[in-house]
C-alpha positions in Angstrom: 78.0 153.8 49.4 74.3 153.7 50.2 73.3 155.9 53.2 69.5 155.9 53.1 69.0 155.1 56.7 71.5 157.7 57.9 69.7 160.2 55.7 66.3 159.3 57.1 67.6 159.5 60.7 69.1 162.9 59.9 65.9 164.2 58.4 64.0 163.0 61.5 66.7 164.5 63.8 66.3 167.9 62.2 62.8 168.0 63.6 63.9 167.5 67.2 67.6 168.4 67.5 69.2 171.8 66.5 70.8 171.0 63.2 69.9 167.4 63.7 72.9 166.7 65.9 74.1 167.3 69.5 77.5 168.8 68.7 78.0 171.2 65.7 81.0 169.6 63.9 79.1 166.3 63.6 76.7 167.9 61.1 79.3 167.8 58.3 78.7 171.5 57.7 82.4 172.1 56.8 82.7 169.2 54.4 79.2 169.1 52.7 76.7 166.3 52.6 74.8 164.8 55.5 76.3 163.2 58.6 76.5 159.5 59.0 74.7 157.9 62.0 77.0 155.3 63.6 75.6 152.0 64.8 78.6 150.2 66.3 82.4 150.1 66.5 85.0 147.4 67.1 88.7 148.0 67.3 89.7 150.6 64.7 86.5 150.2 62.6 83.0 151.6 62.8 79.8 150.7 61.0 77.1 153.2 60.1 73.3 152.7 60.3 73.3 151.3 56.7 76.0 148.7 57.5 78.9 150.5 55.7 82.3 149.9 57.3 85.0 152.5 57.9 88.4 152.7 59.3 87.9 155.3 62.1 90.3 158.2 62.7 87.9 160.1 65.0 87.8 157.7 67.9 85.0 159.7 69.6 87.4 162.7 69.3 90.2 161.1 71.3 89.2 159.0 74.3 89.3 155.7 72.5 93.0 155.2 72.5 92.5 151.5 72.9 90.0 151.3 70.1 86.2 150.8 70.1 84.6 148.3 72.5 87.9 147.2 74.0 87.1 143.9 75.8 88.6 144.9 79.2 86.9 148.2 79.2 83.5 146.7 78.2 83.8 144.0 80.8 84.7 146.5 83.5 81.8 148.8 82.6 79.4 145.9 82.5 80.5 144.8 86.0 80.1 148.3 87.3 76.7 148.7 85.8 75.5 145.5 87.4 76.3 147.1 90.8 74.4 150.3 90.1 74.8 153.1 87.5 74.9 156.1 89.8 74.8 156.8 93.5 75.5 160.5 94.0 77.8 159.4 96.8 81.5 158.5 96.9 82.8 155.2 95.6 86.1 153.4 95.8 86.6 153.8 92.0 86.9 157.5 92.4 89.8 157.2 94.8 91.5 154.5 92.7 91.4 156.7 89.5 92.5 159.8 91.4 95.5 158.0 92.8 96.4 156.8 89.3 96.1 160.3 87.8 98.2 161.8 90.5 100.9 159.2 90.1 101.1 159.9 86.4 101.2 163.7 86.6 103.6 165.0 89.3 102.1 168.5 89.0 98.7 167.1 90.1 98.6 166.6 93.9 94.8 166.6 94.2 92.1 166.1 91.5 88.4 166.7 91.2 86.4 164.7 88.7 83.6 166.3 86.7 81.6 165.3 83.7 83.1 167.1 80.8 86.2 169.0 79.6 84.2 172.2 79.5 83.3 171.8 83.1 86.9 171.1 84.0 88.3 174.3 82.3 85.4 176.4 83.6 86.1 175.2 87.2 89.9 175.6 86.9 89.5 179.2 85.9 87.1 179.9 88.7 89.6 178.4 91.1 92.5 180.4 89.6 90.6 183.6 90.0 89.8 182.8 93.6 93.4 181.8 94.4 95.0 184.9 92.8 92.1 187.3 93.6 92.3 188.6 90.0 89.8 188.6 87.2 91.6 188.4 83.8 92.6 185.3 81.9 95.0 185.0 78.9 94.2 182.4 76.2 95.5 181.9 72.7 93.7 182.3 69.4 92.5 178.9 68.1 92.8 177.1 71.4 89.4 175.7 72.3 88.7 175.2 76.0 85.1 174.3 75.9 82.0 176.4 75.5 82.0 178.3 78.8 81.0 181.9 78.3 84.4 183.5 79.0 86.3 181.1 76.7 84.4 181.5 73.5 86.7 184.2 72.2 88.9 183.4 69.2 88.2 179.7 69.9 89.1 176.8 67.7 87.4 173.5 67.1 83.8 173.8 66.0 83.9 177.6 66.3 86.8 177.6 63.7 84.9 175.2 61.6 81.9 177.4 61.4 83.8 180.7 61.2 82.2 182.1 64.3 84.4 184.8 66.0 82.7 184.0 69.2 79.1 183.2 70.3 76.0 185.3 70.7 74.7 185.1 74.2 78.0 185.7 75.8 77.9 188.9 78.0 80.4 191.5 77.0 81.8 191.6 80.5 83.0 188.0 80.2 84.8 188.7 77.0 86.4 191.9 78.5 88.2 189.7 81.1 89.6 187.3 78.4 92.8 188.5 76.8 93.9 186.8 73.6 97.4 186.3 72.0 98.5 184.3 69.0 99.5 180.8 69.8 103.3 180.3 69.8 103.9 184.1 70.1 105.7 184.5 73.4 106.4 188.2 72.7 102.7 189.0 72.3 102.0 187.3 75.7 104.8 189.2 77.3 103.4 192.5 75.9 100.0 191.7 77.5 101.6 190.9 80.8 103.6 194.1 80.7 100.4 196.1 80.4 98.0 194.1 82.6 100.0 191.4 84.4 98.9 192.4 87.8 95.3 191.8 86.8 95.9 188.4 85.1 94.8 185.4 87.2 96.0 182.7 84.8 97.2 181.7 81.4 95.2 178.8 80.0 96.8 177.0 77.0 96.7 173.7 75.1 100.3 172.7 75.5 99.8 171.0 72.1 97.1 172.8 70.2 94.6 170.3 68.8 91.5 172.4 68.0 92.9 174.4 65.1 94.3 171.2 63.8 97.4 169.9 65.6 99.9 172.7 66.2 102.9 171.8 68.4 104.5 174.4 70.6 107.6 176.1 69.3 110.8 175.7 71.3 110.7 178.0 74.3 107.0 178.9 74.1 105.8 176.8 77.0 108.9 177.6 79.1 108.3 181.3 78.4 104.7 181.0 79.6 105.9 179.3 82.8 108.4 182.0 83.4 105.8 184.8 82.8 103.3 183.4 85.3 105.9 183.0 88.0 107.2 186.5 87.5 103.7 188.1 87.8 102.2 185.8 90.4 99.7 184.2 87.9 98.8 180.6 87.4 99.6 178.4 84.4 96.8 176.1 83.4 97.4 173.3 80.9 94.3 172.2 79.1 95.3 168.6 78.5 91.7 167.4 77.8 93.0 166.0 74.5 96.7 165.4 75.2 96.4 164.0 78.7 97.4 160.3 78.6 97.4 160.4 74.8 100.7 161.9 73.8 102.5 160.2 76.7 101.7 158.7 80.1 102.6 162.0 81.7 100.7 164.0 79.1 102.2 166.9 77.1 103.7 168.3 80.4 105.7 165.1 80.6 107.0 165.5 77.0 108.0 169.1 77.4 109.0 168.9 81.1 106.8 171.8 82.2 104.9 171.6 85.5 101.7 173.8 85.3 99.9 174.9 88.4 96.6 173.4 87.3 95.8 170.7 84.7 92.5 170.0 82.9 91.8 166.5 81.7 89.1 164.6 79.8 88.9 162.2 76.9 91.2 159.3 77.7 90.8 159.6 81.4 87.2 158.6 81.0 87.9 155.7 78.6 85.1 156.8 76.3 82.5 157.8 78.9 81.7 161.4 79.9 84.5 162.5 82.2 86.5 165.6 82.9 88.9 166.5 85.7 90.9 169.3 87.0 93.8 169.1 89.5 97.0 170.6 90.6 98.9 171.9 93.5 97.5 171.0 96.9 97.4 174.6 98.2 95.3 175.6 95.2 93.0 172.6 95.1 92.4 173.0 98.9 90.2 176.0 98.0 87.7 173.7 96.3 84.5 173.0 98.3 83.9 171.3 100.7 87.5 171.8 101.8 87.5 175.5 100.8 85.1 178.3 99.7 85.3 177.8 95.8 82.0 176.1 95.0 81.7 173.4 92.3 79.5 170.4 92.4 78.0 167.8 90.1 75.4 165.1 90.6 77.2 162.7 88.2 80.7 163.7 89.1 82.8 160.5 89.7 80.1 158.4 88.1 81.0 154.8 88.8 80.6 153.7 85.1 82.9 156.5 83.9 85.4 155.8 86.7 85.5 152.1 85.8 86.0 152.9 82.1 88.8 155.3 82.9 90.5 152.9 85.3 90.4 150.1 82.8 91.8 152.3 80.0 94.6 153.8 82.1 95.7 150.4 83.4 96.1 149.1 79.9 98.2 152.2 79.1 100.7 151.2 81.8 101.9 148.2 79.8 105.5 148.6 78.6 106.0 149.9 75.1 102.5 151.3 74.6 103.5 154.8 73.8 106.4 153.6 71.6 103.8 151.7 69.6 101.6 154.8 69.3 104.6 156.9 68.3 105.5 154.4 65.6 101.9 154.4 64.2 101.9 158.1 64.1 105.3 158.4 62.4 104.3 155.7 59.8 101.1 157.6 58.8 102.9 160.9 58.8 105.7 159.7 56.5 103.2 158.0 54.2 101.1 161.1 53.9 104.1 163.4 53.3 105.5 161.1 50.6 102.2 161.0 48.7 101.8 164.7 48.8 105.3 165.2 47.4 104.8 162.7 44.7 101.4 164.0 43.6 102.6 167.6 44.2 99.9 168.7 46.5 100.7 171.6 48.9 100.2 170.1 52.3 101.7 170.1 55.8 101.5 167.3 58.3 101.7 168.3 61.9 102.0 165.5 64.5 102.7 164.9 68.1 102.5 161.2 69.0 99.2 159.7 67.9 97.7 163.1 67.1 98.1 164.5 63.6 96.6 166.8 61.1 97.0 166.9 57.3 96.7 170.6 56.4 96.0 171.7 52.8 98.5 174.5 53.2 101.6 175.6 51.4 103.4 177.1 54.4 104.2 175.9 57.9 101.2 175.9 60.3 102.3 177.3 63.6 99.3 179.3 64.8 95.6 180.0 64.2 96.1 182.4 61.4 98.4 180.1 59.4 95.9 177.2 60.0 93.1 179.4 58.7 94.9 179.9 55.4 94.4 176.2 54.6 92.4 175.3 51.6 89.2 174.2 53.3 87.3 173.5 50.1 90.0 171.1 49.0 89.9 169.5 52.3 86.1 169.0 52.0 86.6 167.3 48.6 89.3 165.1 50.1 87.2 164.2 53.0 84.3 163.1 50.8 86.6 161.1 48.6 88.1 159.3 51.6 84.7 158.6 53.0 83.7 156.9 49.8 86.6 154.6 50.2 85.8 153.7 53.7 88.0 156.0 55.6 86.3 158.1 58.3 88.3 161.3 59.0 87.4 164.2 61.3 84.9 166.3 59.2 86.8 169.5 59.6 90.2 170.8 58.5 90.7 172.2 62.0 90.5 168.9 63.9 93.0 166.1 64.7 93.3 162.6 63.4 93.3 160.2 66.4 95.2 157.0 66.1 94.6 154.1 68.5 96.4 151.0 69.5 93.7 149.1 67.5 94.9 150.5 64.2 96.9 147.9 62.3 99.5 148.1 59.5 96.8 146.9 57.2 94.6 149.9 58.3 97.4 152.3 57.5 98.1 150.8 54.2 94.5 151.0 53.1 94.4 154.5 54.3 97.4 155.5 52.3 96.1 153.8 49.2 92.8 155.8 49.6 94.8 158.9 50.2 96.7 158.5 47.0 93.6 158.2 45.0 91.8 161.0 46.8 94.7 163.5 46.5 94.9 162.7 42.8 91.1 163.1 42.1 90.5 166.2 44.2 93.2 168.4 42.7 
């Protein structure tokens, strides 16, 4: 494939943007080569600046569950834009989307919209500390909760991709209030609570880890965390920025039948526009200003274009059979990948929950950050480049998730599996 225009744009971007990009994993640093600059998308396909076409499994990192440029979403956003792009004042759309979110998630009695997942998790933790009058937070290695100072400790996502243990510029005091346990290790979490439980404001966890690659919770893990927080008077925060409205209408908490105290949302809830949200029990959310003393504000919070895109997307997801269809797509791709790996005798593991999955180049089960990190990232990089040459656009990191959408067809999956067979064979 010819990528002259993408390369020229990247070279020009390097002069004005750190690393030539606006988010680290986009730079292709983990897979080699230069990033593609995307010009347009439609359904399950995208086209780069040179006109090359790809089947897209990134989907803007999750929100495009309906596919690119879905007609109803585009029409709704156009109509909203014609009425004004931003007011800095309440709109009816905010109330409509809030009602829909609360109806889908029984644990969420009130919700506050923000502009990003990072803003949602940061605000939820501030609220948890205020509610409990405690300072410490427990997170899990490999779970990425945005780039707020106190959470860049053993984070996944781009931090895992670039092998950064945390980030310069984070004051040591922030890190001292962040406790870390291995994901899926309930005993380690219990040990930390036995020592410091009276000082722990909250546990924050991805109920399905998706930033070290997809790692489902082991049986009893989430239930154990719920029990720990109740025993010690802490709060349980589910970071469902990725899983919310993707793995089921009720999110991961609906699948595993766990009600957290607070939930963080993003991605799908904004329909592809910049949106985050945090919500939960009414007595906790009542502390948020202007109702209570916990301050959090945002000029573009509840932006009418983002609210319109979110509403249009969620309304489509209420149609019967949607999540059955997504589950079938995920199962079909997983089965195909596993069959190819067995036939070609490549050590891999496929972890999946619904329409989220990761093909790990690993010989053993992947159940936490350390086992994910034992994956053969060099082989993944070769595989990624081989797939790209065949028109398959995968996440450019071993530690990210493949995102399926309702726009992906059987033909897309068949082409993907054909490309996978060739790529696995040639990158041994």
